[in-house]
C-alpha positions as CSV (number, residue, x, y, z in Angstrom):
1,X,64.3,90.3,79.8
2,X,64.2,86.6,81.0
3,X,61.9,84.5,78.8
4,X,60.4,81.2,79.4
5,X,63.2,79.6,77.5
6,X,66.0,81.0,79.4
7,X,64.6,81.7,82.9
8,X,65.6,78.2,84.1
9,X,69.1,79.0,83.2
10,X,69.2,82.5,84.7
11,X,67.6,81.0,88.1
12,X,70.4,78.3,88.2
13,X,73.0,80.9,87.5
14,X,71.4,83.2,90.3
15,X,71.2,80.3,92.8
16,X,75.2,79.6,92.2
17,X,76.0,83.1,92.6
18,X,74.0,83.3,95.8
19,X,75.6,79.8,97.1
20,X,79.0,81.3,96.1
21,X,78.4,84.7,97.9
22,X,77.2,82.8,101.2
23,X,80.1,80.5,101.4
24,X,82.4,83.5,101.0
25,X,80.4,85.2,104.0
26,X,80.9,81.9,106.2
27,X,84.7,81.8,105.8
28,X,87.1,83.5,108.1
29,X,87.6,87.0,107.1
30,X,91.5,86.4,106.8
31,X,90.5,83.8,103.7
32,X,89.5,85.7,100.3
33,X,89.8,82.4,98.2
34,X,89.3,78.8,98.9
35,X,93.0,78.0,98.2
36,X,94.7,81.1,99.8
37,X,94.8,82.9,103.1
38,X,96.0,86.3,103.9
39,X,97.6,87.9,107.0
40,X,99.8,90.8,108.2
41,X,103.1,91.0,109.7
42,X,101.2,91.8,113.0
43,X,99.3,88.7,112.8
44,X,102.1,86.4,111.8
45,X,103.8,84.1,114.4
46,X,107.6,83.3,114.7
47,X,108.5,80.2,112.9
48,X,112.0,79.5,111.7
49,X,111.7,76.2,110.2
50,X,113.3,74.4,107.1
51,X,111.3,72.8,104.4
52,X,110.4,69.8,106.3
53,X,109.1,71.8,109.2
54,X,107.3,74.0,106.7
55,X,105.5,70.7,105.3
56,X,104.6,69.8,108.9
57,X,103.0,73.3,109.4
58,X,100.6,72.9,106.5
59,X,101.2,76.4,104.9
60,X,103.8,78.6,103.1
61,X,104.0,82.2,104.3
62,X,104.8,84.3,101.2
63,X,105.9,87.9,102.1
64,X,105.5,90.6,99.6
65,X,104.5,94.2,99.7
66,X,100.7,95.2,99.5
67,X,101.8,96.7,95.7
68,X,103.1,93.5,94.8
69,X,100.2,91.4,95.7
70,X,96.9,91.1,94.0
71,X,94.8,91.4,97.5
72,X,93.3,94.7,96.3
73,X,92.9,94.7,92.4
74,X,92.8,92.3,89.5
75,X,96.3,91.8,88.3
76,X,96.8,93.2,84.7
77,X,97.6,90.8,82.0
78,X,101.4,89.7,81.7
79,X,102.0,91.6,85.2
80,X,105.2,90.1,86.7
81,X,103.7,90.5,90.1
82,X,100.8,88.3,89.3
83,X,102.9,85.9,87.5
84,X,105.7,85.3,90.4
85,X,102.7,85.3,93.0
86,X,101.1,82.5,91.0
87,X,104.0,80.5,90.7
88,X,104.8,80.9,94.4
89,X,101.2,79.7,95.2
90,X,101.2,76.8,92.8
91,X,104.6,75.5,94.4
92,X,103.0,75.8,97.8
93,X,99.6,73.8,96.6
94,X,102.0,71.3,94.6
95,X,103.4,70.3,98.1
96,X,100.0,70.0,99.9
97,X,100.6,73.4,101.6
98,X,98.3,76.4,101.7
99,X,99.7,79.6,100.4
100,X,99.5,82.3,103.0
101,X,100.3,86.1,101.6
102,X,101.5,88.0,104.5
103,X,101.4,91.4,103.5
104,X,104.1,94.2,104.4
105,X,103.3,97.7,104.3
106,X,106.8,98.8,103.3
107,X,109.6,97.3,101.2
108,X,112.2,98.0,104.2
109,X,110.5,95.6,106.2
110,X,110.6,92.3,103.9
111,X,114.2,91.2,104.7
112,X,113.9,91.8,108.6
113,X,110.7,90.1,108.5
114,X,111.9,87.2,106.7
115,X,115.1,86.7,109.2
116,X,112.7,87.2,112.1
117,X,110.8,84.2,111.0
118,X,107.5,86.1,110.1
119,X,107.5,84.6,106.8
120,X,109.0,81.8,104.6
121,X,109.8,83.3,101.5
122,X,109.9,86.9,99.8
123,X,108.3,87.3,96.4
124,X,108.5,91.0,95.6
125,X,110.7,91.6,92.6
126,X,113.8,91.3,94.7
127,X,117.0,92.0,93.2
128,X,120.1,89.6,94.1
129,X,122.9,91.4,95.1
130,X,126.0,91.0,97.4
131,X,124.8,92.9,100.3
132,X,121.4,90.9,100.5
133,X,123.4,87.7,100.2
134,X,125.1,88.3,103.2
135,X,121.5,88.3,105.2
136,X,119.7,85.7,103.2
137,X,119.6,83.2,100.2
138,X,118.0,83.3,97.0
139,X,116.3,81.0,94.6
140,X,117.5,80.8,90.9
141,X,116.7,83.9,89.2
142,X,113.2,84.3,88.3
143,X,113.6,87.1,86.0
144,X,116.3,89.7,84.6
145,X,115.8,93.5,84.7
146,X,117.3,96.9,84.2
147,X,116.9,99.6,86.8
148,X,115.1,102.6,85.1
149,X,114.9,106.4,85.9
150,X,110.9,107.1,85.3
151,X,109.9,110.8,85.2
152,X,106.8,112.5,84.3
153,X,106.0,112.6,80.4
154,X,106.6,116.4,80.0
155,X,109.4,116.6,82.2
156,X,112.5,117.2,79.8
157,X,115.0,118.4,82.5
158,X,115.8,114.6,83.2
159,X,117.4,112.7,80.2
160,X,120.4,111.0,82.2
161,X,121.2,109.8,85.7
162,X,123.5,112.9,86.4
163,X,120.4,115.2,85.6
164,X,119.1,113.8,89.0
165,X,121.3,116.5,90.8
166,X,119.2,118.8,92.3
167,X,115.9,116.7,91.8
168,X,113.4,115.0,94.2
169,X,113.9,111.3,93.9
170,X,111.3,108.8,95.6
171,X,112.3,105.2,96.2
172,X,111.8,102.6,99.0
173,X,114.4,102.6,101.8
174,X,116.8,99.5,101.6
175,X,116.1,99.0,98.1
176,X,119.0,98.7,95.6
177,X,117.8,102.1,94.4
178,X,118.0,103.7,97.8
179,X,121.5,102.5,98.3
180,X,122.7,103.5,94.7
181,X,121.2,106.8,95.2
182,X,123.0,107.2,98.5
183,X,126.3,106.5,96.8
184,X,125.7,109.0,94.1
185,X,124.9,111.7,96.6
186,X,127.9,111.0,98.6
187,X,130.4,110.8,95.9
188,X,129.2,112.4,92.8
189,X,125.9,114.5,92.9
190,X,125.3,116.0,96.3
191,X,122.3,117.8,95.6
192,X,120.1,114.8,95.0
193,X,117.1,114.8,97.3
194,X,116.2,111.2,98.1
195,X,112.7,110.9,99.6
196,X,111.8,107.7,101.3
197,X,108.8,106.1,99.9
198,X,106.2,106.2,102.9
199,X,104.3,103.0,104.5
200,X,101.6,101.9,102.2
201,X,102.3,104.0,99.4
202,X,102.4,101.8,96.4
203,X,104.4,102.4,93.1
204,X,101.4,103.4,91.2
205,X,100.9,106.2,93.9
206,X,104.5,107.0,93.2
207,X,103.9,107.4,89.7
208,X,101.0,109.7,90.1
209,X,103.2,111.9,92.5
210,X,105.4,112.0,89.4
211,X,102.7,113.1,86.7
212,X,101.2,115.9,89.5
213,X,104.9,117.3,89.9
214,X,105.3,116.4,93.8
215,X,108.1,114.7,92.9
216,X,110.7,114.6,90.0
217,X,111.9,111.2,89.5
218,X,111.7,107.5,90.8
219,X,113.3,104.3,90.2
220,X,111.4,101.2,88.9
221,X,112.4,97.9,87.7
222,X,112.2,97.4,83.8
223,X,109.6,94.6,83.9
224,X,107.2,96.7,86.1
225,X,107.9,99.8,83.8
226,X,106.6,97.9,80.9
227,X,103.2,97.3,82.8
228,X,102.6,100.9,83.8
229,X,103.6,102.1,80.6
230,X,101.2,100.1,78.9
231,X,98.2,101.9,80.5
232,X,99.7,105.2,81.4
233,X,100.6,108.0,78.9
234,X,101.8,110.5,81.7
235,X,105.3,108.8,82.5
236,X,108.5,108.0,80.4
237,X,111.8,106.4,80.9
238,X,114.4,109.1,81.1
239,X,117.1,106.6,81.2
240,X,118.6,103.2,82.5
241,X,120.0,103.3,85.9
242,X,121.7,100.1,86.1
243,X,122.8,97.1,84.0
244,X,121.0,94.0,84.0
245,X,120.0,92.5,87.2
246,X,118.8,89.2,88.4
247,X,115.6,88.9,90.3
248,X,114.9,85.9,92.5
249,X,113.0,84.8,95.6
250,X,114.4,85.4,99.0
251,X,114.8,82.6,101.7
252,X,116.0,82.5,104.9
253,X,119.6,81.1,105.5
254,X,118.6,78.3,107.8
255,X,116.1,77.0,105.3
256,X,118.5,75.5,102.7
257,X,116.1,72.9,101.8
258,X,113.4,75.5,100.5
259,X,116.1,77.2,98.0
């Protein structure tokens, strides 16, 4: 109940909230925050400049999947997604650039989008490997992870990598997981059924598929597993899938001054 002693305070708070809401309504719909803008690949315009050209453009286009962005959710505490996105945005702002988040609906489209000039950097927990270094450049490592086999908590049939033979494993096409699974299928375990993560399906959705038995396993980087395991009790790590890998930001090869 508002009393005479606090009515002035509540009135001021309500006015501030209304003004803020009106300000948001007056903004272009592409803008969710005052220091950040959003776009999609379809809206992005081809631009292949180096850092000097990016400075002149006034914005840094950050490619990331919807799963990796904080567009649709409040990032959970200690989330590597939120932390890497924050650092990238602060880097942009420190150089007088507006960070523009270019949302990509499938991981496999990230590198082609970067190569095609539809974004300036990739910030999506991207593993640095020789195959990718043939196409793009990378920043210094921003994290170190192990790739891990994740299954439903009550699934005891998968305890090690070889147990994936005959199982349904869902991963994103062109991820390091995808290529490693393809090698295992071709050379060791021919009965692995590799399922491509559909467009728009996020990691948390894939974990839901695990819990309901629609798939048997997936591969997830350890820094992300830690986050999901902190609030889900229906999944578990069956085994490591790789040794330690470096994570970095992807940059076009023709933008060396940005690295």
